[in-house]
N, C-alpha and C positions, 0 to 999 in steps of 0.2 A: 145719143140716142137716147130714152126714157126705156125700159125694159117694157114689156107688152101687160099690165093688171089683168094676174090671175086672182080668179077665184074658182076654187076647186075643192080637192077631197084633200087637198095637201099646205095649200095657203087660204084660210078660215078672215073673215074681215062678218066679224057676227053684229056690228052694225058700222055699215057701208059710210063711208064718210069722202063721196071722189074731192071734194072740193077741199081737202084736211089737205096742208101744209108740208106732215111730218106721220110718220109711223111708228109706230110702236110694236115691235114683235117682239114677239117672247116665245121661248122652244122650253119643251118640257120635260116633267120630274122625272125619273124612276118609277114604272107603272102608272103614270098620269097618259093625261090625251089634254085636249084643249079646254072638258070643262073648266077646269079653276080657275082661269083665269078666263071666262066669255062677261061674267060681272063685273069685271071690268070694262063695259065697250059706254057704260053710260056714264062711269066716270070721270073724266075724259074731255078733254073739253073743245071746241069744235075744229080746230085747229089739228085734230091726233085721230090717228083713226086704229084703231087696234086691231093687229093684223097675229096672225097662230100658227104656229108653225105645227103639220100635225103627224107623226113619226110610222114610217110603216106599219102594218099590221093591231090596229087598230082604227076604231070613230068609221073618216069613208073609207079611211084606207084597210079596211079589215080583211079583203084577203087579195092584202098583200104580208106575203114573207114576213116577221118581224128581221134586221136586220142580224147579221149575225157576229159581226163586232163594232169595234170604234169606231177606227177608221171607214169600216161601211153607212153607218150615222153618219155619224159632219161629212163625210164627205154629201147623199143624199139630204141631210140640213143646211149647206152648204148652194148645193144646190137649190133647194129653197128657200132661202133670203136674200137672195139674188134674183127670183124669179119674181120675192114678189115686191121689188125694194120700188121704187122711182120718184120717190120723191126721197127727203133726210128723215130719215131711221136715227131713233134709239131701238141696240139687240137689246131685253134682257134675256137670263134663262136663272132659275131657280133649283138651289140642287147641285145632282146631275146635269139639269140644265145646265148650270152656270160655268160651267164643267166646257157645255159646248158649246154656251154661245161666246168663253174665249179661247177658243179652239179654232172656229166660227170665223169670228176675227180677226185671229190671223191671220187667217187661210189666203180671206181673201182680201185683208188689208200685203201680202206677200204674193197675190196673183197681180195689184195694181186696180182694185177695183171696185165698187162705194164705198167704203169704207162709214160703221155710223158716226153720227156725231154721237152716241152716247154710250158705252158700254156698261149695263145696269147686270151684278149679279150676288146671290140672293143666295148666302145655309149654304155655302160651300166655300172650303178650304182653297188657300193657290195647286193649282193645278202645278207647277214646277215641285211638289214637292213629291211624288210619281200617286198611289196608289198607296191609303194607309189606313188601319184596323178599323181606327173609328170612321174611316169615311166609305169601310164597309156595313151600309144599314140601309135597307136591310140584309141579310142575308138568305144567299142561297142555303145555309146551313140551317135553315128560320122553318120551323112547323105550321101549316096550314092553319095552324093558330096564333103562330106568330104573329103570320104572313096578314090576317084577317085583323089582330088585333090594328094591328098596321097603317092600313088600307082604311082601316072605322077609324085611326085616330084624321089621317091628315085626309077623309072626306071623299076616299073616292069609289063608295059602295052604298049606294042609293040604295032604298027599302026593293027595288024591283030586283037590282040585281042579285041582294043576299037572298032573296025567296025562290029564286030560282038558279037549282045547280047546276043546270049547266052553262046559265052564266059566270057564277061565283070560278065552272072551273075552265072558260076566260080568260078573269080577273087573275086566279092566282098566273096563268100561264105565263099570260102578259108582263104581270110586275117578273116573272119570273127571265123570265127571254128582258128585259130593261137589264135586270142583276149581272147577267153575262155580257150581257154588254158594258156597260160600266164595270166589268169587274176585268175589261180586253185593255182600260184608259192606262195608256202611257204620257206620262210627262212628254211634248213633243219641246221642251226644253226653249219656247216659244215668248217676245218678249213681243208687249205694242206701247204703239203711239195716242190713242186711244184713250179721247179720255176715262175713267175708269169711277164705278160707284160702290162700291161694295158693302152691300147689307147680310149682320147676322143678328139670330135672338140671343141678349144673355145667356140664357139657360136650357139654350142648344147647345148639346152633350158629342154634339159631332163637334162641332169647332174645338182646334186647337188655343192655347192663349197663343199673341204674339201673334195674330192673324192680322192686322195693321202691318208688318214687319214684314208680315210673306210674303202680302202682296203687291207690295214696296218694289219689288226683288224685280217682280215680272212688267213693274209699267213705267213709263221709260220720257210717260204724259206726266199727266191731272190724275192724283188715283186721293179722290172721298171713303170714307170707312166713318159709318155710322151703323151700334150699334141699337136694337128696338128693342120693347118688352119681350116674354114668351121662349116658346122652344127652335125648336128647330122650322117651324111654319104661325112662328110668332104665337099671336093672340089671336082671338077670332076678327076681335074690332082692328088690327096691327093687318090684320091678311085683309080684308073684306079691305082696305083703302090701301096697297100698300101702294100706289100708285103716287097717293098724295109726297111722301115718301122718298122720290125719283128725284132731284135736281134736279133733271135731261125738261123732266114736265115743267 
């Protein structure tokens, strides 16, 4: 029986397409919400519906507490994905969201649920390494000024947020809550037979050398690795059209 379609504060469909035959389900990165992905809705063909998962403590789930650990957030995200999918889907995550997408996909796979047709991980090292110093970017030790520079770089701070001290405090709280969750990550030792595509920026200082070999160690099915121009969020043009680089779409 297909899952009941959900449109609430957890599962966001910016451009609903009830007649679509596939969903493109996206999980957020550290400190982010669904906003960075929303412009992609109009880039997808009519057969594909953009479906965004909102984590606790932000946007429509602002009144909820932040997740306190990786395990808590992974279970929340797994439940959200399963509630959202009523058709074939591609699962995507960027940066911390790439590890989350891998974790969610392997949890669903182990439990015999509806696995994605393809898993797409962006700007993240292979999860079997565990958390290393390269992955601690940004860091809990960073000052507000350093976090501010990071959030500006990745477009997390609209003008109305920067001009409001209360909203800025909320943005810092959100970023630090997500960093604490990321830093609680421990490699589950999982592998997957789901086809995997890995995207990364050629100039991304977070990505370790040998990323293709690393990811091949956790993939028991097809694994495709594609370097793209730019750093952790690519170039603005590449980020703005990232779905065009996803083979399954």
